[in-house]
Every structure is written in C-alpha cells, then in structure tokens.
DRENPA-454810 format. One record per residue: residue number from 0; residue in three letters; x, y, z of N, C-alpha, C, O in turn. Coordinates in pm, 1 decimal, decimal comma. Last residue first. Layout:
% DRENPA-454810
R dofi gukol   n.east  n.north     n.up  ca.east ca.north    ca.up   c.east  c.north     c.up   o.east  o.north     o.up
R  NUM   Ala        X        Y        Z        X        Y        Z        X        Y        Z        X        Y        Z
...
This chain:
% DRENPA-454810
R dofi gukol   n.east  n.north     n.up  ca.east ca.north    ca.up   c.east  c.north     c.up   o.east  o.north     o.up
R  123   Ala   2026,0  -6146,5  -3879,8   2120,0  -6184,1  -3782,8   2186,6  -6299,1  -3796,8   2269,4  -6333,2  -3712,3
R  122   Phe   1829,5  -6060,3  -4034,3   1948,7  -5996,5  -4082,7   2058,0  -6024,4  -3963,0   2155,5  -5951,5  -3944,8
R  121   Arg   1591,6  -6261,2  -4020,4   1620,9  -6201,4  -4144,6   1755,5  -6132,5  -4155,0   1809,2  -6133,9  -4265,8
R  120   Ser   1608,4  -6265,4  -3721,0   1646,0  -6399,1  -3775,3   1641,6  -6365,1  -3917,5   1701,7  -6455,9  -3975,0
R  119   Gln   1569,3  -5983,7  -3685,8   1689,8  -6033,6  -3614,2   1691,8  -6165,2  -3693,2   1802,9  -6179,9  -3744,1
R  118   Leu   1277,6  -5936,8  -3773,1   1407,7  -5873,9  -3820,8   1556,6  -5927,0  -3825,3   1637,7  -5922,4  -3917,8
R  117   Gly   1123,2  -6101,4  -3635,7   1112,0  -6151,4  -3828,3   1273,1  -6087,8  -3808,4   1373,0  -6158,6  -3821,8
R  116   Tyr   1141,9  -6004,3  -3396,0   1197,8  -6115,0  -3396,2   1224,7  -6183,7  -3541,5   1302,7  -6274,7  -3569,6
R  115   Leu   1035,7  -5739,6  -3438,5   1136,7  -5750,9  -3374,3   1234,0  -5885,2  -3434,7   1343,4  -5882,9  -3491,1
R  114   Val    793,7  -5838,1  -3501,3    808,9  -5748,3  -3604,5    996,8  -5761,4  -3579,4   1074,9  -5785,4  -3671,5
R  113   Lys    706,8  -5971,5  -3280,7    709,2  -6032,1  -3406,3    786,3  -5943,0  -3473,4    882,0  -6006,5  -3517,7
R  112   Glu    715,6  -5761,9  -3109,1    789,8  -5854,1  -3100,8    820,8  -5932,8  -3206,7    936,4  -5965,6  -3233,5
R  111   Ile    476,0  -5589,8  -3185,9    643,9  -5492,3  -3232,9    709,9  -5669,5  -3172,5    797,0  -5684,4  -3258,1
R  110   Leu    280,4  -5786,3  -3146,0    319,2  -5735,1  -3273,1    446,4  -5650,6  -3311,7    502,8  -5641,1  -3420,7
R  109   Asp    286,3  -5768,3  -2832,1    298,5  -5877,7  -2928,0    324,8  -5872,6  -3111,9    384,3  -5957,6  -3178,1
R  108   Arg    205,5  -5489,6  -2785,1    327,8  -5521,6  -2773,6    391,6  -5656,0  -2826,2    510,1  -5667,1  -2857,7
R  107   Asp      9,8  -5299,6  -3040,3     39,4  -5428,6  -2964,1    169,8  -5483,9  -2927,5    245,9  -5524,0  -3015,6
R  106   Val    108,5  -4935,7  -2971,6     78,3  -5048,0  -3030,4    103,0  -5172,6  -2961,8    177,4  -5185,4  -2864,6
R  105   Ala    -85,5  -4631,4  -2883,4      1,1  -4799,0  -2808,4    -24,9  -4869,1  -2907,0   -139,4  -4885,1  -2949,3
R  104   Gln    -80,8  -4354,9  -3061,2   -153,4  -4439,2  -2981,8    -25,5  -4568,9  -2932,5     95,4  -4572,9  -2955,2
R  103   Ala     26,8  -4017,2  -3051,9     65,1  -4178,8  -3096,4    -47,5  -4252,4  -2999,6    -88,0  -4212,0  -2890,6
R  102   Pro   -225,0  -3753,6  -3069,9    -94,6  -3840,3  -2987,2   -139,3  -3966,3  -3062,4   -244,9  -4009,8  -3108,3
R  101   Pro   -272,8  -3602,0  -3391,2   -304,5  -3659,4  -3234,0   -224,8  -3746,7  -3193,9   -156,1  -3815,6  -3269,3
R  100   Pro   -129,2  -3280,8  -3463,7   -157,9  -3411,8  -3483,1   -214,5  -3482,5  -3380,2   -209,8  -3429,1  -3269,4
R   99   Ala   -315,8  -3002,1  -3466,3   -214,8  -3047,7  -3443,7   -238,8  -3191,8  -3443,4   -353,3  -3233,5  -3425,6
R   98   Ala   -479,3  -2814,5  -3743,5   -481,3  -2871,5  -3590,4   -355,3  -2977,7  -3568,4   -305,7  -3029,6  -3668,4
R   97   Arg   -440,0  -2535,6  -3860,8   -422,8  -2670,1  -3896,8   -383,7  -2758,7  -3757,4   -279,4  -2759,5  -3692,2
R   96   Arg   -496,5  -2222,4  -4023,7   -516,3  -2273,7  -3908,1   -505,7  -2458,4  -3940,9   -562,7  -2503,8  -4040,1
R   95   Leu   -446,6  -1943,4  -4204,8   -464,0  -2075,9  -4169,2   -443,9  -2170,2  -4068,4   -324,8  -2179,0  -4038,5
R   94   Leu   -504,1  -1594,0  -4135,0   -438,0  -1693,0  -4102,9   -522,4  -1805,8  -4130,4   -642,1  -1802,8  -4101,7
R   93   His   -689,5  -1385,4  -4265,5   -536,0  -1398,1  -4277,9   -489,6  -1479,3  -4242,9   -385,7  -1492,1  -4307,7
R   92   Gly   -966,1  -1359,5  -4156,4   -928,4  -1473,3  -4288,6   -788,8  -1425,8  -4337,0   -773,6  -1428,0  -4459,1
R   91   Gln  -1043,2  -1265,9  -3933,8  -1029,6  -1184,1  -4064,0   -972,5  -1262,9  -4186,2   -942,2  -1215,1  -4295,6
R   90   Glu  -1006,7  -1505,4  -3777,4  -1089,7  -1439,4  -3817,9  -1125,6  -1356,9  -3886,3  -1245,1  -1354,3  -3915,6
R   89   Ala   -725,3  -1491,4  -3746,0   -780,6  -1585,4  -3822,6   -953,8  -1556,9  -3855,6  -1006,2  -1594,4  -3960,5
R   88   Leu   -668,8  -1261,2  -3647,4   -636,8  -1245,1  -3768,9   -697,1  -1363,3  -3857,2   -718,0  -1361,0  -3978,5
R   87   Asp   -825,5  -1315,6  -3383,6   -802,1  -1212,4  -3425,6   -780,7  -1204,0  -3601,9   -863,8  -1149,2  -3674,3
R   86   Ser   -613,3  -1544,2  -3289,6   -760,5  -1561,6  -3325,6   -828,9  -1436,1  -3402,4   -897,2  -1472,4  -3498,1
R   85   Leu   -384,5  -1408,1  -3235,5   -393,5  -1509,8  -3384,6   -541,6  -1525,6  -3434,5   -587,2  -1524,1  -3548,8
R   84   Leu   -440,6  -1251,0  -3042,9   -440,7  -1192,9  -3163,8   -396,9  -1268,4  -3312,7   -382,0  -1229,4  -3428,5
R   83   Leu   -506,4  -1479,3  -2840,0   -613,0  -1353,3  -2905,8   -573,7  -1317,9  -3028,6   -646,5  -1340,7  -3125,2
R   82   Arg   -288,3  -1600,3  -2848,4   -397,1  -1666,3  -2915,7   -459,2  -1586,1  -2934,7   -498,5  -1579,4  -3051,2
R   81   Ala   -108,4  -1417,4  -2717,2    -64,4  -1463,5  -2865,8   -171,7  -1521,4  -2933,2   -176,8  -1512,1  -3055,9
R   80   Val   -212,5  -1386,3  -2457,5   -266,1  -1265,0  -2561,9   -211,5  -1311,7  -2676,4   -259,4  -1251,2  -2772,3
R   79   Gly   -175,6  -1666,8  -2362,5   -324,3  -1573,2  -2372,3   -332,3  -1477,3  -2478,1   -418,6  -1471,7  -2565,7
R   78   Val     89,5  -1676,3  -2342,0     30,4  -1734,1  -2444,0   -101,8  -1696,6  -2506,0   -139,0  -1691,0  -2623,2
R   77   Pro    261,0  -1328,3  -2357,3    212,1  -1421,3  -2278,0    106,5  -1523,2  -2369,1     42,3  -1470,0  -2459,6
R   76   Leu    583,0  -1276,2  -2589,4    407,1  -1254,9  -2516,4    358,3  -1363,5  -2453,0    395,7  -1478,2  -2477,5
R   75   Gly    762,5  -1320,0  -2692,6    808,5  -1289,2  -2579,5    682,8  -1247,9  -2510,0    676,9  -1196,6  -2398,3
R   74   Leu    751,4  -1392,8  -2947,3    725,5  -1285,1  -2928,8    753,1  -1226,3  -2824,6    771,9  -1104,6  -2823,0
R   73   His    832,7  -1644,5  -2944,1    908,6  -1577,0  -3050,9    892,3  -1424,8  -2984,1    988,0  -1349,0  -2967,9
R   72   Ala    648,9  -1764,8  -2778,2    798,1  -1763,7  -2752,8    886,9  -1671,8  -2821,1    991,9  -1627,3  -2774,8
R   71   Ala    405,9  -1744,7  -2950,9    433,1  -1655,8  -2825,2    572,8  -1670,3  -2764,2    609,8  -1575,9  -2694,3
R   70   Val    480,3  -1910,9  -3165,1    475,2  -1781,5  -3178,8    500,9  -1722,1  -3028,5    603,7  -1661,8  -2997,8
R   69   Glu    489,2  -2167,9  -3008,2    610,1  -2097,1  -3062,1    631,7  -1944,7  -3123,5    734,9  -1878,5  -3133,4
R   68   Ala    237,0  -2199,1  -2953,7    342,0  -2180,2  -2833,7    467,2  -2110,9  -2912,1    527,5  -2011,7  -2871,2
R   67   Val    110,7  -2235,7  -3214,4    100,5  -2097,1  -3127,4    182,7  -2066,6  -3034,9    216,2  -1950,6  -3011,0
R   66   Ala    340,4  -2352,0  -3414,5    260,6  -2369,8  -3350,4    235,2  -2249,4  -3258,2    326,2  -2172,1  -3228,3
R   65   Leu    363,2  -2249,1  -3775,2    413,5  -2247,0  -3653,7    326,1  -2302,8  -3551,9    210,9  -2309,4  -3594,7
R   64   Tyr    435,8  -2305,3  -4127,9    369,6  -2331,0  -4009,0    432,4  -2307,6  -3903,9    553,0  -2332,1  -3903,4
R   63   Gly    636,8  -2002,6  -4263,9    551,9  -2158,0  -4275,1    490,3  -2140,1  -4150,6    479,2  -2039,2  -4080,9
R   62   Gly    663,8  -1749,0  -4262,2    773,7  -1817,9  -4334,1    721,6  -1987,0  -4321,7    783,1  -2077,4  -4378,3
R   61   Ser    458,3  -1573,0  -4155,2    468,3  -1616,7  -4343,3    579,7  -1695,3  -4425,0    601,2  -1713,0  -4544,9
R   60   Cys    470,3  -1579,0  -3914,6    416,5  -1709,7  -3979,2    403,8  -1655,0  -4149,8    339,9  -1710,1  -4239,4
R   59   Leu    663,7  -1326,2  -3885,6    689,8  -1491,0  -3838,6    596,5  -1589,3  -3916,8    650,2  -1678,9  -3982,0
R   58   Asp    513,3  -1145,6  -3974,4    641,3  -1203,7  -4015,0    685,3  -1353,7  -3987,2    724,3  -1451,2  -4051,4
R   57   Trp    261,0  -1154,2  -3809,0    275,3  -1158,5  -3992,0    405,7  -1179,9  -4025,0    415,8  -1248,1  -4127,0
R   56   Ile    398,2  -1082,8  -3554,0    291,2  -1250,3  -3589,3    306,2  -1227,5  -3742,4    383,3  -1307,7  -3795,1
R   55   Ala    477,5   -882,6  -3600,4    552,8   -962,7  -3569,6    508,6  -1110,0  -3612,3    559,0  -1204,4  -3673,1
R   54   Arg    221,3   -700,1  -3670,8    354,5   -731,1  -3752,9    445,1   -835,0  -3721,0    499,6   -886,4  -3818,6
R   53   Val    112,5   -751,4  -3397,4     39,4   -809,0  -3504,6    165,2   -795,2  -3642,0    187,5   -898,5  -3705,1
R   52   Glu    301,5   -594,4  -3245,4    296,8   -719,6  -3223,4    238,8   -805,2  -3360,1    298,4   -897,7  -3415,3
R   51   Pro    250,3   -332,8  -3366,5    353,0   -413,1  -3389,3    384,9   -560,2  -3409,0    441,4   -626,4  -3496,1
R   50   Ser    -83,4   -353,3  -3542,4     27,9   -301,6  -3413,6    152,9   -374,2  -3435,5    160,1   -467,7  -3515,2
R   49   Ala   -188,0   -225,5  -3859,7   -191,2   -343,3  -3765,5    -94,9   -267,8  -3663,7    -41,0   -159,0  -3683,8
R   48   Gly   -325,1    -14,5  -4029,3   -306,2     23,2  -3879,4   -250,4   -114,2  -3782,4   -263,3   -115,4  -3660,0
R   47   Leu   -415,8   -270,3  -4209,7   -379,4   -135,2  -4220,5   -405,4    -97,9  -4084,5   -502,1   -145,5  -4025,0
R   46   Pro   -311,9   -623,6  -4262,4   -424,2   -486,4  -4201,5   -361,1   -370,8  -4237,0   -252,4   -374,1  -4294,8
R   45   Leu   -103,5   -711,9  -4546,7   -109,6   -692,5  -4400,1   -209,0   -564,4  -4349,7   -195,6   -446,1  -4381,1
R   44   Glu   -265,3   -925,9  -4722,5   -188,9   -811,1  -4714,0   -207,1   -759,7  -4549,5   -298,6   -771,5  -4468,0
R   43   Arg   -243,0  -1281,2  -4880,0   -318,7  -1199,5  -4819,5   -221,7  -1056,9  -4775,4   -100,8  -1072,3  -4792,3
R   42   Asp   -189,6  -1485,0  -5072,2   -226,9  -1358,7  -5097,4   -291,1  -1239,6  -5046,3   -353,6  -1147,4  -5098,7
R   41   Pro   -255,3  -1767,5  -4808,2   -219,9  -1673,8  -4927,3   -248,2  -1578,8  -4982,5   -364,8  -1550,6  -4954,7
R   40   Ala   -243,9  -1703,1  -4455,1   -340,9  -1749,5  -4555,5   -242,7  -1687,5  -4713,1   -177,8  -1583,0  -4715,8
R   39   Leu     10,1  -1748,4  -4277,7    -47,5  -1662,8  -4329,8   -125,8  -1755,7  -4443,8    -79,5  -1853,0  -4503,3
R   38   Thr    -42,6  -2032,0  -4010,7     31,6  -1966,6  -4113,8    -28,0  -1891,0  -4185,3   -145,9  -1925,3  -4193,7
R   37   Val    -27,0  -2256,7  -3700,8    -97,9  -2143,6  -3790,4     32,9  -2094,3  -3901,4    154,2  -2109,7  -3887,7
R   36   Leu   -121,8  -2545,9  -3530,5    -27,1  -2480,7  -3674,4   -103,6  -2362,4  -3728,9   -212,4  -2365,3  -3786,3
R   35   Thr   -168,9  -2602,8  -3194,1   -258,4  -2550,9  -3313,5   -132,3  -2499,2  -3435,9    -57,9  -2406,3  -3404,5
R   34   His    -42,4  -2645,8  -2939,7    -40,1  -2727,7  -3066,9    -74,8  -2685,6  -3185,3    -15,2  -2727,5  -3284,5
R   33   Leu   -242,1  -2508,2  -2758,1   -103,9  -2435,5  -2783,8    -34,1  -2512,5  -2926,2     21,0  -2442,4  -3011,1
R   32   Ser   -517,7  -2416,8  -2930,6   -462,6  -2502,8  -2834,0   -299,0  -2438,1  -2876,5   -255,2  -2366,3  -2966,4
R   31   Leu   -756,2  -2217,2  -2989,1   -625,8  -2248,9  -3031,4   -564,7  -2322,0  -2924,8   -568,4  -2266,3  -2815,0
R   30   Asp  -1054,1  -2266,7  -2857,9  -1055,1  -2243,4  -3006,3   -904,7  -2260,7  -3055,0   -898,5  -2318,3  -3163,6
R   29   Asp   -954,3  -2384,5  -2608,9  -1043,5  -2483,6  -2706,3  -1028,5  -2442,7  -2868,4  -1006,1  -2515,3  -2965,3
R   28   Ser   -870,7  -2173,9  -2470,1   -810,1  -2272,0  -2536,4   -859,3  -2375,8  -2607,6   -783,8  -2453,2  -2666,6
R   27   Ser  -1112,6  -1874,7  -2535,2  -1039,4  -2011,9  -2441,7   -968,7  -2109,3  -2524,0  -1003,2  -2127,6  -2640,8
R   26   Pro   -948,3  -1569,5  -2518,8   -987,2  -1689,7  -2599,9   -971,6  -1811,1  -2489,2   -885,8  -1839,8  -2405,8
R   25   Leu   -956,9  -1316,1  -2274,7   -874,0  -1390,6  -2355,9   -972,2  -1505,4  -2422,5  -1079,3  -1523,9  -2364,7
R   24   Arg  -1152,0   -993,4  -2324,3  -1107,7  -1149,6  -2263,0  -1021,9  -1231,4  -2341,2  -1013,7  -1218,6  -2463,4
R   23   Arg   -984,3   -679,0  -2379,4  -1051,3   -793,3  -2421,5  -1029,5   -916,9  -2306,8   -934,6   -934,9  -2230,5
R   22   Gly   -814,3   -468,6  -2342,7   -880,6   -505,3  -2215,7   -977,5   -615,0  -2238,5  -1049,6   -652,6  -2146,1
R   21   Gly   -655,3   -471,9  -2541,1   -761,9   -377,3  -2570,9   -853,8   -416,6  -2418,2   -969,7   -375,9  -2410,3
R   20   Thr   -400,5   -664,7  -2591,7   -562,1   -703,4  -2595,4   -653,1   -603,8  -2582,5   -763,5   -644,9  -2618,3
R   19   Ile   -205,8   -419,2  -2523,2   -233,6   -517,1  -2659,1   -340,5   -586,5  -2680,3   -388,8   -577,4  -2793,1
R   18   Val   -277,8   -322,2  -2266,3   -310,9   -269,1  -2398,7   -321,7   -345,0  -2502,9   -422,6   -349,3  -2573,3
R   17   Tyr   -281,8   -565,1  -2135,7   -384,4   -525,2  -2103,7   -396,2   -432,9  -2236,2   -492,6   -447,1  -2311,5
R   16   Ser     24,8   -637,8  -2163,7    -66,2   -707,8  -2218,4   -236,7   -651,8  -2239,8   -305,5   -686,6  -2335,8
R   15   Arg    108,7   -383,8  -2013,9    142,2   -411,7  -2164,1     28,6   -521,4  -2221,6    -46,2   -490,7  -2314,4
R   14   Val     36,1   -406,9  -1768,4     16,1   -313,0  -1858,5      5,0   -293,8  -1972,2    -71,4   -220,1  -2034,6
R   13   Leu    179,8   -648,6  -1682,3     43,0   -634,9  -1714,2    -17,8   -505,3  -1747,2   -140,8   -505,6  -1751,8
R   12   Glu    449,5   -556,4  -1743,8    430,9   -691,6  -1826,5    254,5   -664,2  -1793,0    190,6   -659,0  -1898,1
R   11   Ser    494,8   -318,7  -1574,4    458,2   -341,4  -1712,3    421,9   -462,0  -1765,1    339,5   -450,2  -1855,8
R   10   Ser    363,9   -272,6  -1253,6    415,0   -403,6  -1395,9    420,1   -347,1  -1502,6    306,4   -313,6  -1536,0
R    9   Val    387,4     11,0  -1086,1    348,9    -73,5  -1138,6    386,5   -184,3  -1249,8    455,8   -140,8  -1341,8
R    8   Thr    422,0    130,1   -752,1    511,2     63,5   -869,2    372,8      7,2   -968,5    269,3    -32,7   -915,0
R    7   Ala    286,4    477,3   -690,9    278,0    297,9   -678,6    334,0    265,9   -767,3    328,8    331,1   -871,6
R    6   Asp    426,9    708,7   -539,1    390,4    671,4   -657,2    363,8    517,8   -630,5    427,9    453,6   -547,2
R    5   Glu    294,6    907,4   -284,2    390,4    818,2   -302,5    337,5    783,4   -431,9    220,7    813,4   -457,0
R    4   Gly     90,6   1083,9   -143,0    231,1   1123,5   -242,2    313,1   1026,4   -291,4    414,8   1066,5   -347,9
R    3   His    -12,0    852,0     93,5    -20,5    987,3     30,2     82,8   1042,2    -50,3    189,9   1036,6     10,0
R    2   Thr    170,5    561,3     59,5     79,9    646,3    130,6     54,5    755,8     42,1     94,8    755,0    -74,3
R    1   Thr     51,7    236,0    -62,5    118,0    322,5    -76,2     41,3    466,6     11,7    -78,9    486,2     29,8
R    0   Met     87,7   -123,5     25,0     60,5      4,3     21,6     70,8    165,8     10,6    111,3    213,5    116,6
C-alpha cells in the first residue's frame, strides 16, 4: 500500500498485455490450443493500422507453419495474448489453422515383438 504522495509501482507486463489486448477477455484454449499450427493465408495483405505485435506475427507466420506456443515464445508474449491476436487474424481470414496431429497410440506389444524377431532372423 502506498501513502499519500507516493507513487505505486506498476508492472509493465500487466499493463502491456492489457494494452495489447485492448482489455478484451482472452479466448478459450479450445479455439487455439498450444499445438495448433498457424500460417498466413495466400495472397493476404497486412491489415492497415496493424499493431507492432500483429506485424511481428505476420513476419513470423509468413515463413510457414508455427505452433501457437512457438509464436508466443518468439514474440515474448503470454500465450493467452498471442492466442487472442492469432484468433483475430484467423477471424479476418489472414491465417490458416491446422490442428496438431493426434497423439501416438500404443501399439500391441506382441506385434512389435514379432516384427523384432522377424528382423533378427532375417538380418542376424
């Protein structure tokens, strides 16, 4: 708590995120997960009046697909803020999204052993 006439310290990270998002609520993780891949749609132009963060996203995503988590890490932004900016660009039609590949499923151990024994008998 500060006394009268004393300035309170303000965290620049909190203010910066609030300013970047315009105070809007962050999107749910269902829309863009950390593993969702994004890239620029073909033949799109940078929106007029784009913020520095949107310009940075534009430059990053022009090179090919990146995961949402990678975009946030490259920009040094909280993941929620990056997801909000990416969601905005996707809604405007500037980004293509590709769902992350499903996790690998366990393979039957007997099948793996048969393949291993077959390879050993063939090449050993």
